[in-house]
C-alpha positions as CSV (number, residue, x, y, z in Angstrom):
1,M,15.7,-15.7,8.8
2,K,14.3,-12.4,7.5
3,T,13.3,-14.0,4.2
4,I,11.5,-16.9,6.1
5,R,9.7,-14.4,8.3
6,R,8.5,-12.4,5.3
7,F,7.4,-15.6,3.5
8,G,5.5,-16.6,6.7
9,K,3.5,-13.3,6.4
10,I,2.1,-14.2,3.0
11,V,1.2,-17.8,3.9
12,D,-1.9,-17.5,6.0
13,Y,-4.9,-19.7,6.9
14,H,-6.4,-19.1,3.5
15,T,-3.3,-20.5,1.8
16,W,-3.5,-23.7,3.8
17,L,-7.2,-24.0,3.4
18,V,-7.0,-23.8,-0.4
19,T,-4.0,-26.2,-0.3
20,L,-5.8,-28.7,1.9
21,F,-8.9,-28.5,-0.3
22,A,-6.8,-29.2,-3.4
23,L,-5.2,-32.2,-1.8
24,V,-8.6,-33.6,-0.8
25,V,-10.0,-33.1,-4.3
26,V,-7.0,-35.0,-5.7
27,F,-7.7,-37.9,-3.3
28,V,-11.4,-38.0,-4.0
29,S,-10.8,-37.8,-7.8
30,R,-8.6,-40.9,-7.6
31,Q,-11.0,-42.7,-5.4
32,L,-13.9,-42.0,-7.9
33,D,-11.6,-42.7,-10.8
34,F,-12.5,-39.2,-12.1
35,L,-9.3,-38.3,-13.9
36,V,-9.4,-35.5,-16.5
37,D,-6.6,-34.1,-18.6
38,L,-7.2,-30.3,-18.6
39,P,-5.2,-27.6,-20.4
40,T,-2.8,-26.0,-18.0
41,T,-3.0,-22.7,-20.0
42,L,-6.4,-22.3,-18.4
43,I,-4.6,-21.6,-15.1
44,G,-2.7,-18.8,-16.7
45,I,-5.7,-17.2,-18.3
46,A,-8.2,-17.6,-15.4
47,V,-5.9,-17.1,-12.4
48,V,-2.3,-16.1,-13.1
49,F,-2.9,-13.3,-15.6
50,P,-5.5,-11.4,-13.4
51,L,-3.2,-11.8,-10.3
52,V,-0.1,-10.5,-12.0
53,F,-2.0,-7.6,-13.5
54,S,-3.4,-6.7,-10.0
55,I,0.0,-7.0,-8.4
56,N,1.5,-4.8,-11.1
57,S,-1.3,-2.2,-10.6
58,A,-1.0,-2.3,-6.8
59,Y,2.8,-1.9,-7.0
60,R,2.5,1.2,-9.3
61,R,0.1,2.7,-6.8
62,R,2.6,2.1,-4.0
63,E,5.3,3.8,-6.0
64,D,3.0,6.8,-6.7
65,A,2.3,7.0,-3.0
66,L,6.0,7.0,-2.2
67,R,6.6,9.8,-4.6
68,A,3.6,11.8,-3.2
69,F,4.8,11.4,0.4
70,A,8.4,12.3,-0.5
71,S,7.1,15.5,-2.3
72,L,4.9,16.3,0.7
73,K,7.9,16.0,3.1
74,A,10.2,18.0,0.8
75,H,7.8,20.9,0.3
76,G,7.1,20.9,4.1
77,V,10.9,21.2,4.8
78,A,11.2,23.9,2.2
79,L,8.5,25.9,4.0
80,V,10.4,25.6,7.2
81,F,13.6,26.9,5.5
82,A,11.6,29.8,4.1
83,H,10.3,30.8,7.5
84,R,13.9,30.6,8.8
85,E,15.6,32.5,6.0
86,W,13.2,35.0,4.4
87,P,12.2,37.3,7.3
88,E,14.6,39.3,9.5
89,P,16.3,37.0,12.0
90,D,13.6,35.8,14.3
91,V,13.5,32.3,15.7
92,A,9.8,32.5,16.3
93,H,9.0,32.2,12.6
94,A,11.2,29.1,12.1
95,Q,10.0,27.5,15.3
96,R,6.4,28.1,14.3
97,A,7.0,26.4,10.9
98,K,8.8,23.4,12.5
99,D,5.8,22.9,14.9
100,L,3.4,23.1,11.9
101,L,5.4,20.5,9.9
102,H,5.5,18.2,13.0
103,R,1.7,18.6,13.4
104,L,1.1,18.0,9.7
105,L,3.2,14.8,9.5
106,T,1.6,13.5,12.6
107,A,-1.9,14.3,11.3
108,V,-1.1,12.7,7.9
109,S,0.1,9.5,9.6
110,H,-3.0,9.4,11.8
111,H,-5.3,10.0,8.8
112,F,-4.1,7.1,6.7
113,S,-4.2,4.7,9.7
114,A,-7.7,5.8,10.6
115,N,-11.0,4.5,9.1
116,G,-14.6,5.4,8.9
117,H,-15.7,8.5,10.9
118,D,-12.3,8.9,12.4
119,Q,-10.9,9.4,8.9
120,T,-13.3,12.3,8.2
121,Q,-12.2,14.0,11.5
122,S,-8.5,13.3,10.8
123,K,-8.8,14.9,7.3
124,Q,-10.4,18.0,8.9
125,Q,-7.3,18.2,11.2
126,V,-5.0,18.0,8.2
127,Y,-6.8,20.8,6.5
128,A,-6.8,22.9,9.7
129,I,-3.0,22.7,9.6
130,F,-2.9,23.7,6.0
131,S,-5.0,26.7,7.1
132,D,-2.5,27.5,9.9
133,F,0.3,27.4,7.3
134,S,-1.6,30.0,5.2
135,R,-2.0,32.2,8.3
136,S,1.7,31.8,9.0
137,H,2.5,33.2,5.6
138,E,0.6,36.3,6.4
139,L,2.7,36.7,9.5
140,L,5.7,36.5,7.2
141,R,4.2,39.3,5.1
142,Q,3.8,41.4,8.2
143,A,7.5,40.7,9.0
144,G,8.5,42.3,5.7
145,V,8.9,39.3,3.4
146,P,8.2,40.5,-0.2
147,A,5.0,39.6,-2.0
148,N,6.8,37.4,-4.5
149,E,8.3,35.3,-1.8
150,I,4.9,34.9,-0.1
151,S,3.6,33.8,-3.5
152,R,6.3,31.2,-3.6
153,A,5.5,30.0,-0.1
154,N,1.8,29.7,-1.1
155,Q,2.9,27.6,-4.1
156,Y,4.7,25.2,-1.7
157,L,1.6,25.0,0.4
158,R,-0.5,24.3,-2.7
159,Q,1.9,21.4,-3.5
160,L,1.5,20.1,0.0
161,I,-2.3,20.0,-0.5
162,I,-1.9,18.4,-3.9
163,E,0.3,15.6,-2.6
164,F,-2.0,14.9,0.3
165,E,-4.9,14.6,-2.0
166,R,-2.9,12.4,-4.3
167,M,-2.2,10.1,-1.4
168,S,-5.9,10.2,-0.4
169,N,-6.9,9.1,-3.9
170,I,-4.5,6.2,-3.8
171,A,-5.9,5.1,-0.4
172,N,-9.5,5.5,-1.5
173,Y,-9.4,4.1,-5.1
174,R,-8.0,0.6,-5.4
175,T,-7.3,-1.8,-8.2
176,P,-10.5,-2.7,-10.2
177,L,-12.9,-4.4,-7.9
178,A,-14.5,-6.6,-10.6
179,L,-11.0,-7.9,-11.5
180,R,-10.3,-8.7,-7.9
181,A,-13.6,-10.5,-7.5
182,Y,-13.0,-12.5,-10.6
183,S,-9.5,-13.6,-9.7
184,R,-10.6,-14.4,-6.1
185,L,-13.5,-16.5,-7.4
186,F,-11.3,-18.6,-9.7
187,L,-8.6,-18.9,-7.1
188,N,-11.1,-20.5,-4.7
189,L,-12.6,-22.7,-7.4
190,F,-9.1,-23.7,-8.6
191,P,-8.8,-26.9,-6.4
192,V,-12.2,-28.2,-7.6
193,L,-11.5,-27.4,-11.3
194,F,-8.0,-28.8,-11.4
195,G,-8.1,-31.5,-8.8
196,P,-9.0,-34.2,-11.4
197,Y,-6.1,-33.0,-13.5
198,F,-3.6,-33.2,-10.7
199,A,-4.9,-36.6,-10.0
200,T,-3.7,-37.8,-13.4
201,I,0.0,-36.7,-12.9
202,A,2.3,-39.8,-12.8
203,Y,-0.6,-41.9,-11.6
204,P,-0.5,-44.7,-10.7
205,A,3.3,-45.1,-11.0
206,H,4.1,-42.2,-8.7
207,P,0.9,-41.3,-6.8
208,S,2.6,-38.7,-4.6
209,A,3.5,-36.5,-7.6
210,G,-0.1,-35.3,-8.1
211,Y,-0.3,-34.2,-4.4
212,I,3.0,-32.4,-4.7
213,V,2.0,-30.5,-7.8
214,A,-1.4,-29.6,-6.3
215,L,0.4,-28.3,-3.1
216,L,2.9,-26.2,-5.1
217,Y,0.3,-24.7,-7.4
218,S,-2.0,-23.8,-4.4
219,L,0.9,-22.3,-2.4
220,V,2.1,-20.2,-5.3
221,L,-1.2,-18.9,-6.5
222,V,-2.7,-18.0,-3.0
223,S,0.6,-16.5,-2.0
224,L,0.5,-14.3,-5.1
225,D,-3.0,-13.2,-4.1
226,N,-1.8,-12.4,-0.5
227,I,1.1,-10.3,-2.0
228,Q,-1.5,-8.3,-4.0
229,D,-3.6,-7.8,-0.8
230,D,-0.5,-6.5,1.1
231,L,0.3,-4.1,-1.7
232,E,-3.3,-3.0,-2.2
233,N,-3.2,-0.4,0.6
234,P,0.3,0.9,1.0
235,F,-0.7,2.9,4.2
236,D,-2.1,0.2,6.4
237,G,1.2,-1.0,7.8
238,V,0.3,-4.7,7.1
239,G,2.6,-5.5,4.2
240,A,6.4,-5.5,4.4
241,D,6.6,-2.9,1.6
242,D,4.1,-0.4,3.1
243,L,5.0,3.2,3.6
244,R,6.5,4.3,6.9
245,L,4.3,7.3,7.7
246,N,5.4,7.8,11.4
247,V,8.3,10.2,10.6
248,A,7.2,13.4,12.4
249,D,9.7,13.0,15.3
250,E,12.5,12.1,12.8
251,Y,12.0,15.2,10.8
252,S,11.7,17.4,13.9
253,Q,15.1,16.1,15.0
254,L,16.7,16.7,11.6
255,L,15.4,20.3,11.5
256,N,16.4,21.0,15.1
257,N,20.0,20.0,14.2
258,E,20.2,22.6,11.4
């Protein structure tokens, strides 16, 4: 059932529209006796190759986003442990760091789910929390933490900022727009271009064969395009493989149990 539900997410109205158009073109081609034997390698060159390249590129971006988010969480937890262990026993420092990490993870989740003007404001909130972390390090210095440990904490903070910016770049810079426009154009022209070819398949001995092949080609190609769209933005929560960013409460619970 889970597999069927996931398949249903990549088969949308565009899939059925292109499929229906392909079937109509096959029917019209036979009625007009316009039967053309085209090279099927053209499908691979014009449609499949750009789609597979885009999917591979989008998947690599998703994996990069996963690594960046994992690093951001890990360095945030390391800062909480530093606030807990480095100064003289004082729960205030550890609690302050836990609160900052919860605020940071919440702000990061909000930032990547926002858009437009809201995204600008949410980025300011994230950097305000980075600034609060920096001020918290000065409180550790006042509590007697050595300068070399403060320097290490600032390196952790620097890594937090780097990983956030890396995630921002992944969200803002997508796969090549020209390639996406090219593959989308040929995908929509595909039924018109290859309808006369599908009309020749096993015709007239088995007239249904052409419709079946046209249907299968359309379903596969448009579904691949939808998969690429789902992977394109790993933060929007639309695709089944998107990042789960709403982890602030989960990490607060983990750290409170320590």
